[in-house]
mmCIF file of the C-alpha atoms, coordinates in Angstrom:
data_MODEL
# 
_entry.id   MODEL 
# 
loop_
_atom_site.group_PDB 
_atom_site.id 
_atom_site.type_symbol 
_atom_site.label_atom_id 
_atom_site.label_alt_id 
_atom_site.label_comp_id 
_atom_site.label_asym_id 
_atom_site.label_entity_id 
_atom_site.label_seq_id 
_atom_site.pdbx_PDB_ins_code 
_atom_site.Cartn_x 
_atom_site.Cartn_y 
_atom_site.Cartn_z 
_atom_site.occupancy 
_atom_site.B_iso_or_equiv 
_atom_site.pdbx_formal_charge 
_atom_site.auth_seq_id 
_atom_site.auth_comp_id 
_atom_site.auth_asym_id 
_atom_site.auth_atom_id 
_atom_site.pdbx_PDB_model_num 
ATOM 1   C CA . MET A 1 1   ? 0.000   0.000  0.000   1.00 0.00 ? 1   MET A CA 1 
ATOM 2   C CA . VAL A 1 2   ? 1.203   3.512  -0.792  1.00 0.00 ? 2   VAL A CA 1 
ATOM 3   C CA . SER A 1 3   ? 2.468   5.257  2.319   1.00 0.00 ? 3   SER A CA 1 
ATOM 4   C CA . GLN A 1 4   ? 0.245   8.144  3.328   1.00 0.00 ? 4   GLN A CA 1 
ATOM 5   C CA . SER A 1 5   ? 3.226   9.939  4.890   1.00 0.00 ? 5   SER A CA 1 
ATOM 6   C CA . ILE A 1 6   ? 5.074   10.443 1.608   1.00 0.00 ? 6   ILE A CA 1 
ATOM 7   C CA . SER A 1 7   ? 4.453   13.869 0.117   1.00 0.00 ? 7   SER A CA 1 
ATOM 8   C CA . LYS A 1 8   ? 3.352   14.399 -3.471  1.00 0.00 ? 8   LYS A CA 1 
ATOM 9   C CA . ALA A 1 9   ? 6.682   16.045 -4.226  1.00 0.00 ? 9   ALA A CA 1 
ATOM 10  C CA . ASN A 1 10  ? 8.667   13.079 -2.876  1.00 0.00 ? 10  ASN A CA 1 
ATOM 11  C CA . ARG A 1 11  ? 6.442   10.656 -4.743  1.00 0.00 ? 11  ARG A CA 1 
ATOM 12  C CA . ALA A 1 12  ? 6.901   12.638 -7.955  1.00 0.00 ? 12  ALA A CA 1 
ATOM 13  C CA . VAL A 1 13  ? 10.698  12.568 -7.599  1.00 0.00 ? 13  VAL A CA 1 
ATOM 14  C CA . LYS A 1 14  ? 10.707  8.805  -6.942  1.00 0.00 ? 14  LYS A CA 1 
ATOM 15  C CA . ILE A 1 15  ? 8.366   8.198  -9.884  1.00 0.00 ? 15  ILE A CA 1 
ATOM 16  C CA . SER A 1 16  ? 10.557  10.358 -12.101 1.00 0.00 ? 16  SER A CA 1 
ATOM 17  C CA . ALA A 1 17  ? 13.655  8.338  -11.151 1.00 0.00 ? 17  ALA A CA 1 
ATOM 18  C CA . ILE A 1 18  ? 11.955  5.069  -12.085 1.00 0.00 ? 18  ILE A CA 1 
ATOM 19  C CA . LEU A 1 19  ? 10.690  6.500  -15.370 1.00 0.00 ? 19  LEU A CA 1 
ATOM 20  C CA . ASP A 1 20  ? 14.219  7.709  -16.159 1.00 0.00 ? 20  ASP A CA 1 
ATOM 21  C CA . ARG A 1 21  ? 15.377  4.122  -15.888 1.00 0.00 ? 21  ARG A CA 1 
ATOM 22  C CA . ILE A 1 22  ? 12.495  2.632  -17.893 1.00 0.00 ? 22  ILE A CA 1 
ATOM 23  C CA . TYR A 1 23  ? 12.275  5.313  -20.589 1.00 0.00 ? 23  TYR A CA 1 
ATOM 24  C CA . PRO A 1 24  ? 15.678  7.055  -20.722 1.00 0.00 ? 24  PRO A CA 1 
ATOM 25  C CA . ASP A 1 25  ? 15.185  8.262  -24.293 1.00 0.00 ? 25  ASP A CA 1 
ATOM 26  C CA . ALA A 1 26  ? 11.563  9.412  -24.083 1.00 0.00 ? 26  ALA A CA 1 
ATOM 27  C CA . CYS A 1 27  ? 10.729  12.178 -26.535 1.00 0.00 ? 27  CYS A CA 1 
ATOM 28  C CA . CYS A 1 28  ? 7.949   13.420 -28.789 1.00 0.00 ? 28  CYS A CA 1 
ATOM 29  C CA . SER A 1 29  ? 6.889   10.590 -31.125 1.00 0.00 ? 29  SER A CA 1 
ATOM 30  C CA . LEU A 1 30  ? 5.414   12.852 -33.823 1.00 0.00 ? 30  LEU A CA 1 
ATOM 31  C CA . LYS A 1 31  ? 7.581   12.790 -36.942 1.00 0.00 ? 31  LYS A CA 1 
ATOM 32  C CA . HIS A 1 32  ? 8.632   16.109 -38.441 1.00 0.00 ? 32  HIS A CA 1 
ATOM 33  C CA . LYS A 1 33  ? 11.512  17.803 -40.249 1.00 0.00 ? 33  LYS A CA 1 
ATOM 34  C CA . ASN A 1 34  ? 11.023  21.359 -39.018 1.00 0.00 ? 34  ASN A CA 1 
ATOM 35  C CA . GLY A 1 35  ? 9.155   23.430 -36.471 1.00 0.00 ? 35  GLY A CA 1 
ATOM 36  C CA . ILE A 1 36  ? 6.164   24.213 -38.654 1.00 0.00 ? 36  ILE A CA 1 
ATOM 37  C CA . GLN A 1 37  ? 5.618   20.535 -39.379 1.00 0.00 ? 37  GLN A CA 1 
ATOM 38  C CA . LEU A 1 38  ? 5.850   19.737 -35.670 1.00 0.00 ? 38  LEU A CA 1 
ATOM 39  C CA . LEU A 1 39  ? 3.269   22.424 -34.893 1.00 0.00 ? 39  LEU A CA 1 
ATOM 40  C CA . VAL A 1 40  ? 0.914   21.002 -37.518 1.00 0.00 ? 40  VAL A CA 1 
ATOM 41  C CA . ALA A 1 41  ? 1.472   17.429 -36.324 1.00 0.00 ? 41  ALA A CA 1 
ATOM 42  C CA . VAL A 1 42  ? 0.621   18.374 -32.733 1.00 0.00 ? 42  VAL A CA 1 
ATOM 43  C CA . GLN A 1 43  ? -2.543  20.120 -33.908 1.00 0.00 ? 43  GLN A CA 1 
ATOM 44  C CA . LEU A 1 44  ? -3.511  17.030 -35.898 1.00 0.00 ? 44  LEU A CA 1 
ATOM 45  C CA . SER A 1 45  ? -2.910  14.824 -32.853 1.00 0.00 ? 45  SER A CA 1 
ATOM 46  C CA . ALA A 1 46  ? -5.869  16.301 -30.954 1.00 0.00 ? 46  ALA A CA 1 
ATOM 47  C CA . GLN A 1 47  ? -8.311  13.432 -30.355 1.00 0.00 ? 47  GLN A CA 1 
ATOM 48  C CA . CYS A 1 48  ? -6.116  11.232 -32.542 1.00 0.00 ? 48  CYS A CA 1 
ATOM 49  C CA . THR A 1 49  ? -3.228  8.824  -31.978 1.00 0.00 ? 49  THR A CA 1 
ATOM 50  C CA . ASP A 1 50  ? 0.340   9.781  -32.828 1.00 0.00 ? 50  ASP A CA 1 
ATOM 51  C CA . GLU A 1 51  ? 0.542   6.596  -34.901 1.00 0.00 ? 51  GLU A CA 1 
ATOM 52  C CA . ARG A 1 52  ? -2.332  7.738  -37.116 1.00 0.00 ? 52  ARG A CA 1 
ATOM 53  C CA . VAL A 1 53  ? -0.919  11.262 -37.389 1.00 0.00 ? 53  VAL A CA 1 
ATOM 54  C CA . ASN A 1 54  ? 2.468   9.901  -38.485 1.00 0.00 ? 54  ASN A CA 1 
ATOM 55  C CA . LYS A 1 55  ? 0.793   7.874  -41.217 1.00 0.00 ? 55  LYS A CA 1 
ATOM 56  C CA . VAL A 1 56  ? -1.037  10.953 -42.489 1.00 0.00 ? 56  VAL A CA 1 
ATOM 57  C CA . THR A 1 57  ? 1.950   13.293 -42.295 1.00 0.00 ? 57  THR A CA 1 
ATOM 58  C CA . GLU A 1 58  ? 4.228   10.859 -44.117 1.00 0.00 ? 58  GLU A CA 1 
ATOM 59  C CA . SER A 1 59  ? 2.693   12.015 -47.395 1.00 0.00 ? 59  SER A CA 1 
ATOM 60  C CA . LEU A 1 60  ? 1.343   15.370 -46.166 1.00 0.00 ? 60  LEU A CA 1 
ATOM 61  C CA . PHE A 1 61  ? 4.783   16.726 -45.294 1.00 0.00 ? 61  PHE A CA 1 
ATOM 62  C CA . LYS A 1 62  ? 6.148   15.893 -48.732 1.00 0.00 ? 62  LYS A CA 1 
ATOM 63  C CA . LYS A 1 63  ? 3.673   18.431 -50.098 1.00 0.00 ? 63  LYS A CA 1 
ATOM 64  C CA . TYR A 1 64  ? 3.619   21.002 -47.284 1.00 0.00 ? 64  TYR A CA 1 
ATOM 65  C CA . LYS A 1 65  ? 6.991   21.971 -45.824 1.00 0.00 ? 65  LYS A CA 1 
ATOM 66  C CA . THR A 1 66  ? 6.765   25.618 -44.775 1.00 0.00 ? 66  THR A CA 1 
ATOM 67  C CA . ALA A 1 67  ? 4.271   27.930 -43.084 1.00 0.00 ? 67  ALA A CA 1 
ATOM 68  C CA . LYS A 1 68  ? 3.621   29.477 -46.506 1.00 0.00 ? 68  LYS A CA 1 
ATOM 69  C CA . ASP A 1 69  ? 2.748   26.058 -47.951 1.00 0.00 ? 69  ASP A CA 1 
ATOM 70  C CA . PHE A 1 70  ? 0.133   25.458 -45.268 1.00 0.00 ? 70  PHE A CA 1 
ATOM 71  C CA . ALA A 1 71  ? -1.137  29.044 -45.379 1.00 0.00 ? 71  ALA A CA 1 
ATOM 72  C CA . GLU A 1 72  ? -1.833  28.730 -49.099 1.00 0.00 ? 72  GLU A CA 1 
ATOM 73  C CA . ALA A 1 73  ? -3.403  25.269 -48.920 1.00 0.00 ? 73  ALA A CA 1 
ATOM 74  C CA . ASP A 1 74  ? -6.810  24.731 -50.517 1.00 0.00 ? 74  ASP A CA 1 
ATOM 75  C CA . PRO A 1 75  ? -9.127  24.093 -47.534 1.00 0.00 ? 75  PRO A CA 1 
ATOM 76  C CA . GLU A 1 76  ? -11.222 21.487 -49.341 1.00 0.00 ? 76  GLU A CA 1 
ATOM 77  C CA . VAL A 1 77  ? -8.185  19.559 -50.542 1.00 0.00 ? 77  VAL A CA 1 
ATOM 78  C CA . PHE A 1 78  ? -6.413  19.836 -47.187 1.00 0.00 ? 78  PHE A CA 1 
ATOM 79  C CA . SER A 1 79  ? -9.493  18.628 -45.312 1.00 0.00 ? 79  SER A CA 1 
ATOM 80  C CA . GLU A 1 80  ? -9.512  15.433 -47.334 1.00 0.00 ? 80  GLU A CA 1 
ATOM 81  C CA . GLU A 1 81  ? -5.790  14.942 -46.802 1.00 0.00 ? 81  GLU A CA 1 
ATOM 82  C CA . ILE A 1 82  ? -6.189  15.008 -43.022 1.00 0.00 ? 82  ILE A CA 1 
ATOM 83  C CA . ARG A 1 83  ? -9.692  13.520 -42.791 1.00 0.00 ? 83  ARG A CA 1 
ATOM 84  C CA . SER A 1 84  ? -8.592  10.343 -41.013 1.00 0.00 ? 84  SER A CA 1 
ATOM 85  C CA . THR A 1 85  ? -7.253  12.327 -38.027 1.00 0.00 ? 85  THR A CA 1 
ATOM 86  C CA . GLY A 1 86  ? -10.780 13.366 -37.072 1.00 0.00 ? 86  GLY A CA 1 
ATOM 87  C CA . PHE A 1 87  ? -12.314 16.815 -36.577 1.00 0.00 ? 87  PHE A CA 1 
ATOM 88  C CA . PHE A 1 88  ? -10.689 17.575 -39.927 1.00 0.00 ? 88  PHE A CA 1 
ATOM 89  C CA . ARG A 1 89  ? -12.722 20.661 -40.802 1.00 0.00 ? 89  ARG A CA 1 
ATOM 90  C CA . ASN A 1 90  ? -11.864 22.451 -37.588 1.00 0.00 ? 90  ASN A CA 1 
ATOM 91  C CA . LYS A 1 91  ? -8.229  21.341 -37.813 1.00 0.00 ? 91  LYS A CA 1 
ATOM 92  C CA . THR A 1 92  ? -8.047  22.591 -41.405 1.00 0.00 ? 92  THR A CA 1 
ATOM 93  C CA . LYS A 1 93  ? -9.383  26.003 -40.419 1.00 0.00 ? 93  LYS A CA 1 
ATOM 94  C CA . ASN A 1 94  ? -7.002  26.325 -37.476 1.00 0.00 ? 94  ASN A CA 1 
ATOM 95  C CA . ILE A 1 95  ? -3.889  25.102 -39.265 1.00 0.00 ? 95  ILE A CA 1 
ATOM 96  C CA . ILE A 1 96  ? -4.346  27.361 -42.288 1.00 0.00 ? 96  ILE A CA 1 
ATOM 97  C CA . SER A 1 97  ? -5.227  30.379 -40.108 1.00 0.00 ? 97  SER A CA 1 
ATOM 98  C CA . CYS A 1 98  ? -2.328  29.634 -37.777 1.00 0.00 ? 98  CYS A CA 1 
ATOM 99  C CA . CYS A 1 99  ? 0.196   29.443 -40.615 1.00 0.00 ? 99  CYS A CA 1 
ATOM 100 C CA . ARG A 1 100 ? -1.166  32.613 -42.192 1.00 0.00 ? 100 ARG A CA 1 
ATOM 101 C CA . MET A 1 101 ? -0.555  34.463 -38.940 1.00 0.00 ? 101 MET A CA 1 
ATOM 102 C CA . ILE A 1 102 ? 2.938   32.987 -38.690 1.00 0.00 ? 102 ILE A CA 1 
ATOM 103 C CA . CYS A 1 103 ? 3.681   34.252 -42.214 1.00 0.00 ? 103 CYS A CA 1 
ATOM 104 C CA . GLU A 1 104 ? 2.150   37.678 -41.673 1.00 0.00 ? 104 GLU A CA 1 
ATOM 105 C CA . LYS A 1 105 ? 3.327   38.403 -38.128 1.00 0.00 ? 105 LYS A CA 1 
ATOM 106 C CA . TYR A 1 106 ? 6.428   36.270 -37.637 1.00 0.00 ? 106 TYR A CA 1 
ATOM 107 C CA . ARG A 1 107 ? 7.887   36.109 -41.178 1.00 0.00 ? 107 ARG A CA 1 
ATOM 108 C CA . GLY A 1 108 ? 7.196   32.403 -41.482 1.00 0.00 ? 108 GLY A CA 1 
ATOM 109 C CA . GLU A 1 109 ? 9.064   31.433 -38.309 1.00 0.00 ? 109 GLU A CA 1 
ATOM 110 C CA . LEU A 1 110 ? 7.616   30.118 -35.078 1.00 0.00 ? 110 LEU A CA 1 
ATOM 111 C CA . PRO A 1 111 ? 7.647   32.496 -32.102 1.00 0.00 ? 111 PRO A CA 1 
ATOM 112 C CA . GLY A 1 112 ? 9.885   31.169 -29.363 1.00 0.00 ? 112 GLY A CA 1 
ATOM 113 C CA . ASN A 1 113 ? 7.782   32.044 -26.332 1.00 0.00 ? 113 ASN A CA 1 
ATOM 114 C CA . LEU A 1 114 ? 4.561   30.844 -24.736 1.00 0.00 ? 114 LEU A CA 1 
ATOM 115 C CA . GLU A 1 115 ? 2.736   34.167 -24.858 1.00 0.00 ? 115 GLU A CA 1 
ATOM 116 C CA . ASP A 1 116 ? 3.025   34.539 -28.628 1.00 0.00 ? 116 ASP A CA 1 
ATOM 117 C CA . MET A 1 117 ? 2.436   30.835 -29.301 1.00 0.00 ? 117 MET A CA 1 
ATOM 118 C CA . LEU A 1 118 ? -0.898  31.016 -27.491 1.00 0.00 ? 118 LEU A CA 1 
ATOM 119 C CA . LYS A 1 119 ? -2.027  33.821 -29.807 1.00 0.00 ? 119 LYS A CA 1 
ATOM 120 C CA . LEU A 1 120 ? -1.903  31.474 -32.801 1.00 0.00 ? 120 LEU A CA 1 
ATOM 121 C CA . PRO A 1 121 ? -5.277  30.026 -33.919 1.00 0.00 ? 121 PRO A CA 1 
ATOM 122 C CA . GLY A 1 122 ? -5.860  26.523 -32.592 1.00 0.00 ? 122 GLY A CA 1 
ATOM 123 C CA . VAL A 1 123 ? -2.799  26.572 -30.331 1.00 0.00 ? 123 VAL A CA 1 
ATOM 124 C CA . GLY A 1 124 ? -3.445  25.812 -26.670 1.00 0.00 ? 124 GLY A CA 1 
ATOM 125 C CA . ARG A 1 125 ? -1.039  25.232 -23.805 1.00 0.00 ? 125 ARG A CA 1 
ATOM 126 C CA . LYS A 1 126 ? -0.478  21.557 -24.681 1.00 0.00 ? 126 LYS A CA 1 
ATOM 127 C CA . THR A 1 127 ? 0.516   22.320 -28.275 1.00 0.00 ? 127 THR A CA 1 
ATOM 128 C CA . ALA A 1 128 ? 2.617   25.313 -27.268 1.00 0.00 ? 128 ALA A CA 1 
ATOM 129 C CA . ASN A 1 129 ? 4.493   23.373 -24.586 1.00 0.00 ? 129 ASN A CA 1 
ATOM 130 C CA . VAL A 1 130 ? 5.275   20.484 -26.944 1.00 0.00 ? 130 VAL A CA 1 
ATOM 131 C CA . VAL A 1 131 ? 6.654   22.821 -29.610 1.00 0.00 ? 131 VAL A CA 1 
ATOM 132 C CA . LEU A 1 132 ? 8.592   25.065 -27.232 1.00 0.00 ? 132 LEU A CA 1 
ATOM 133 C CA . GLY A 1 133 ? 10.080  22.071 -25.445 1.00 0.00 ? 133 GLY A CA 1 
ATOM 134 C CA . GLU A 1 134 ? 11.124  20.245 -28.598 1.00 0.00 ? 134 GLU A CA 1 
ATOM 135 C CA . LEU A 1 135 ? 12.379  23.209 -30.618 1.00 0.00 ? 135 LEU A CA 1 
ATOM 136 C CA . PHE A 1 136 ? 13.579  25.728 -28.060 1.00 0.00 ? 136 PHE A CA 1 
ATOM 137 C CA . ASP A 1 137 ? 14.292  23.484 -25.061 1.00 0.00 ? 137 ASP A CA 1 
ATOM 138 C CA . ILE A 1 138 ? 11.950  25.610 -22.970 1.00 0.00 ? 138 ILE A CA 1 
ATOM 139 C CA . PRO A 1 139 ? 10.684  23.689 -19.911 1.00 0.00 ? 139 PRO A CA 1 
ATOM 140 C CA . GLY A 1 140 ? 6.976   22.942 -19.953 1.00 0.00 ? 140 GLY A CA 1 
ATOM 141 C CA . ILE A 1 141 ? 4.443   20.391 -18.781 1.00 0.00 ? 141 ILE A CA 1 
ATOM 142 C CA . VAL A 1 142 ? 2.517   18.782 -21.630 1.00 0.00 ? 142 VAL A CA 1 
ATOM 143 C CA . VAL A 1 143 ? -0.862  17.529 -20.420 1.00 0.00 ? 143 VAL A CA 1 
ATOM 144 C CA . ASP A 1 144 ? -2.665  15.085 -22.705 1.00 0.00 ? 144 ASP A CA 1 
ATOM 145 C CA . THR A 1 145 ? -5.136  12.308 -21.878 1.00 0.00 ? 145 THR A CA 1 
ATOM 146 C CA . HIS A 1 146 ? -2.352  9.955  -20.739 1.00 0.00 ? 146 HIS A CA 1 
ATOM 147 C CA . VAL A 1 147 ? -0.833  12.546 -18.411 1.00 0.00 ? 147 VAL A CA 1 
ATOM 148 C CA . ILE A 1 148 ? -4.263  13.354 -16.968 1.00 0.00 ? 148 ILE A CA 1 
ATOM 149 C CA . ARG A 1 149 ? -4.990  9.671  -16.318 1.00 0.00 ? 149 ARG A CA 1 
ATOM 150 C CA . LEU A 1 150 ? -1.593  8.722  -14.915 1.00 0.00 ? 150 LEU A CA 1 
ATOM 151 C CA . SER A 1 151 ? -1.044  11.788 -12.744 1.00 0.00 ? 151 SER A CA 1 
ATOM 152 C CA . ASN A 1 152 ? -4.416  11.107 -11.116 1.00 0.00 ? 152 ASN A CA 1 
ATOM 153 C CA . ARG A 1 153 ? -3.803  7.375  -10.689 1.00 0.00 ? 153 ARG A CA 1 
ATOM 154 C CA . LEU A 1 154 ? -0.365  8.014  -9.250  1.00 0.00 ? 154 LEU A CA 1 
ATOM 155 C CA . GLY A 1 155 ? -1.810  10.433 -6.704  1.00 0.00 ? 155 GLY A CA 1 
ATOM 156 C CA . LEU A 1 156 ? 0.060   13.468 -7.996  1.00 0.00 ? 156 LEU A CA 1 
ATOM 157 C CA . THR A 1 157 ? -3.190  15.363 -8.515  1.00 0.00 ? 157 THR A CA 1 
ATOM 158 C CA . ASP A 1 158 ? -6.921  14.943 -8.114  1.00 0.00 ? 158 ASP A CA 1 
ATOM 159 C CA . LYS A 1 159 ? -7.762  17.455 -10.828 1.00 0.00 ? 159 LYS A CA 1 
ATOM 160 C CA . ALA A 1 160 ? -9.327  16.810 -14.242 1.00 0.00 ? 160 ALA A CA 1 
ATOM 161 C CA . ASP A 1 161 ? -8.637  20.214 -15.775 1.00 0.00 ? 161 ASP A CA 1 
ATOM 162 C CA . PRO A 1 162 ? -5.436  20.074 -17.908 1.00 0.00 ? 162 PRO A CA 1 
ATOM 163 C CA . GLU A 1 163 ? -4.251  23.552 -16.940 1.00 0.00 ? 163 GLU A CA 1 
ATOM 164 C CA . LYS A 1 164 ? -4.664  22.870 -13.212 1.00 0.00 ? 164 LYS A CA 1 
ATOM 165 C CA . ILE A 1 165 ? -2.763  19.597 -13.610 1.00 0.00 ? 165 ILE A CA 1 
ATOM 166 C CA . GLU A 1 166 ? -0.030  21.404 -15.542 1.00 0.00 ? 166 GLU A CA 1 
ATOM 167 C CA . PHE A 1 167 ? 0.559   23.877 -12.731 1.00 0.00 ? 167 PHE A CA 1 
ATOM 168 C CA . GLU A 1 168 ? 0.385   21.209 -10.021 1.00 0.00 ? 168 GLU A CA 1 
ATOM 169 C CA . LEU A 1 169 ? 3.027   19.077 -11.737 1.00 0.00 ? 169 LEU A CA 1 
ATOM 170 C CA . MET A 1 170 ? 5.195   22.159 -12.231 1.00 0.00 ? 170 MET A CA 1 
ATOM 171 C CA . GLU A 1 171 ? 5.240   22.563 -8.450  1.00 0.00 ? 171 GLU A CA 1 
ATOM 172 C CA . LEU A 1 172 ? 6.191   18.926 -7.851  1.00 0.00 ? 172 LEU A CA 1 
ATOM 173 C CA . LEU A 1 173 ? 9.145   18.566 -10.225 1.00 0.00 ? 173 LEU A CA 1 
ATOM 174 C CA . PRO A 1 174 ? 12.281  20.566 -11.024 1.00 0.00 ? 174 PRO A CA 1 
ATOM 175 C CA . LYS A 1 175 ? 12.101  22.456 -14.337 1.00 0.00 ? 175 LYS A CA 1 
ATOM 176 C CA . GLU A 1 176 ? 14.711  20.292 -16.021 1.00 0.00 ? 176 GLU A CA 1 
ATOM 177 C CA . LYS A 1 177 ? 12.400  17.281 -15.573 1.00 0.00 ? 177 LYS A CA 1 
ATOM 178 C CA . TRP A 1 178 ? 9.210   18.807 -16.961 1.00 0.00 ? 178 TRP A CA 1 
ATOM 179 C CA . ASN A 1 179 ? 9.453   17.996 -20.662 1.00 0.00 ? 179 ASN A CA 1 
ATOM 180 C CA . LYS A 1 180 ? 10.824  14.482 -20.345 1.00 0.00 ? 180 LYS A CA 1 
ATOM 181 C CA . PHE A 1 181 ? 8.549   13.499 -17.452 1.00 0.00 ? 181 PHE A CA 1 
ATOM 182 C CA . CYS A 1 182 ? 5.449   14.084 -19.569 1.00 0.00 ? 182 CYS A CA 1 
ATOM 183 C CA . HIS A 1 183 ? 6.807   12.101 -22.516 1.00 0.00 ? 183 HIS A CA 1 
ATOM 184 C CA . GLN A 1 184 ? 7.638   9.288  -20.089 1.00 0.00 ? 184 GLN A CA 1 
ATOM 185 C CA . LEU A 1 185 ? 4.114   9.284  -18.652 1.00 0.00 ? 185 LEU A CA 1 
ATOM 186 C CA . ILE A 1 186 ? 2.713   9.155  -22.179 1.00 0.00 ? 186 ILE A CA 1 
ATOM 187 C CA . LEU A 1 187 ? 4.868   6.139  -23.067 1.00 0.00 ? 187 LEU A CA 1 
ATOM 188 C CA . HIS A 1 188 ? 3.933   4.410  -19.807 1.00 0.00 ? 188 HIS A CA 1 
ATOM 189 C CA . GLY A 1 189 ? 0.262   5.137  -20.438 1.00 0.00 ? 189 GLY A CA 1 
ATOM 190 C CA . ARG A 1 190 ? 0.458   3.536  -23.865 1.00 0.00 ? 190 ARG A CA 1 
ATOM 191 C CA . SER A 1 191 ? 2.395   0.442  -22.823 1.00 0.00 ? 191 SER A CA 1 
ATOM 192 C CA . ILE A 1 192 ? 1.356   -0.290 -19.227 1.00 0.00 ? 192 ILE A CA 1 
ATOM 193 C CA . CYS A 1 193 ? -1.179  2.057  -17.641 1.00 0.00 ? 193 CYS A CA 1 
ATOM 194 C CA . ASN A 1 194 ? -3.924  1.703  -20.229 1.00 0.00 ? 194 ASN A CA 1 
ATOM 195 C CA . ALA A 1 195 ? -7.248  3.448  -19.718 1.00 0.00 ? 195 ALA A CA 1 
ATOM 196 C CA . ARG A 1 196 ? -9.382  0.300  -19.630 1.00 0.00 ? 196 ARG A CA 1 
ATOM 197 C CA . LYS A 1 197 ? -7.027  -2.502 -18.625 1.00 0.00 ? 197 LYS A CA 1 
ATOM 198 C CA . PRO A 1 198 ? -3.982  -1.195 -16.774 1.00 0.00 ? 198 PRO A CA 1 
ATOM 199 C CA . LYS A 1 199 ? -1.278  -3.826 -16.295 1.00 0.00 ? 199 LYS A CA 1 
ATOM 200 C CA . CYS A 1 200 ? -0.799  -3.115 -12.601 1.00 0.00 ? 200 CYS A CA 1 
ATOM 201 C CA . GLU A 1 201 ? 0.691   -6.558 -11.975 1.00 0.00 ? 201 GLU A CA 1 
ATOM 202 C CA . ILE A 1 202 ? 3.790   -5.736 -14.040 1.00 0.00 ? 202 ILE A CA 1 
ATOM 203 C CA . CYS A 1 203 ? 3.980   -1.994 -13.390 1.00 0.00 ? 203 CYS A CA 1 
ATOM 204 C CA . GLU A 1 204 ? 7.232   -0.804 -11.823 1.00 0.00 ? 204 GLU A CA 1 
ATOM 205 C CA . LEU A 1 205 ? 5.436   2.224  -10.395 1.00 0.00 ? 205 LEU A CA 1 
ATOM 206 C CA . ARG A 1 206 ? 2.893   0.181  -8.470  1.00 0.00 ? 206 ARG A CA 1 
ATOM 207 C CA . LYS A 1 207 ? 4.421   0.712  -5.023  1.00 0.00 ? 207 LYS A CA 1 
ATOM 208 C CA . LEU A 1 208 ? 4.143   4.464  -5.529  1.00 0.00 ? 208 LEU A CA 1 
ATOM 209 C CA . CYS A 1 209 ? 0.728   4.378  -7.188  1.00 0.00 ? 209 CYS A CA 1 
ATOM 210 C CA . VAL A 1 210 ? -2.520  5.047  -5.346  1.00 0.00 ? 210 VAL A CA 1 
ATOM 211 C CA . PHE A 1 211 ? -4.597  3.362  -8.048  1.00 0.00 ? 211 PHE A CA 1 
ATOM 212 C CA . GLY A 1 212 ? -2.323  0.311  -8.190  1.00 0.00 ? 212 GLY A CA 1 
ATOM 213 C CA . SER A 1 213 ? -2.313  -0.034 -4.430  1.00 0.00 ? 213 SER A CA 1 
ATOM 214 C CA . GLU A 1 214 ? -6.116  0.116  -4.293  1.00 0.00 ? 214 GLU A CA 1 
ATOM 215 C CA . ASN A 1 215 ? -6.333  -2.499 -7.038  1.00 0.00 ? 215 ASN A CA 1 
ATOM 216 C CA . ALA A 1 216 ? -4.090  -4.801 -5.044  1.00 0.00 ? 216 ALA A CA 1 
ATOM 217 C CA . ILE A 1 217 ? -6.310  -4.438 -1.981  1.00 0.00 ? 217 ILE A CA 1 
ATOM 218 C CA . ASN A 1 218 ? -9.504  -4.980 -3.959  1.00 0.00 ? 218 ASN A CA 1 
ATOM 219 C CA . SER A 1 219 ? -8.131  -8.090 -5.641  1.00 0.00 ? 219 SER A CA 1 
ATOM 220 C CA . LYS A 1 220 ? -7.609  -9.693 -2.220  1.00 0.00 ? 220 LYS A CA 1 
ATOM 221 C CA . THR A 1 221 ? -11.131 -9.031 -0.960  1.00 0.00 ? 221 THR A CA 1 
# 
């Protein structure tokens, strides 16, 4: 059973150490050749798997390479090209509008700070933190569905709101851990801590996990 005396901060540090051992090379799994393509890939990944996005962008990025390419895309054609990622009409509108602003306001280059990134159409804190972390090595907490699920199960938060979780995790971990920690949680969520059937019996985080500890107790009753 998880000790009730251990603080969230201590638990987070211990969890981080284990994840460092299990996933030492964790990083963003979205394939890209430049910052604009990464930005687009992250936008496409909303409500879609990275695996599906990578399949779509394999051909998409041969056609669209720069902000100008995306800004000048035909919306009807582009919508069909990204249809399989879901919510394709809204994603088309946001991506084209976003790249137009990048061309008009930032000369085709991505802004390197959170404030300006959040002004871009369709760019929220998750997207901005992924891009800033990968391209500019700016510390940030990326909160997706895996991070929400695992941070709650691990007892690091009891919040459901992504922004509240982001700020809670920022308080628990040193800045240099922020980017990698989230990528590690995402990998662990995909391989072990699944939404429907978590593999608690083989999870190396179980002794530090509130959810895993409760499962162990329930399985004995």
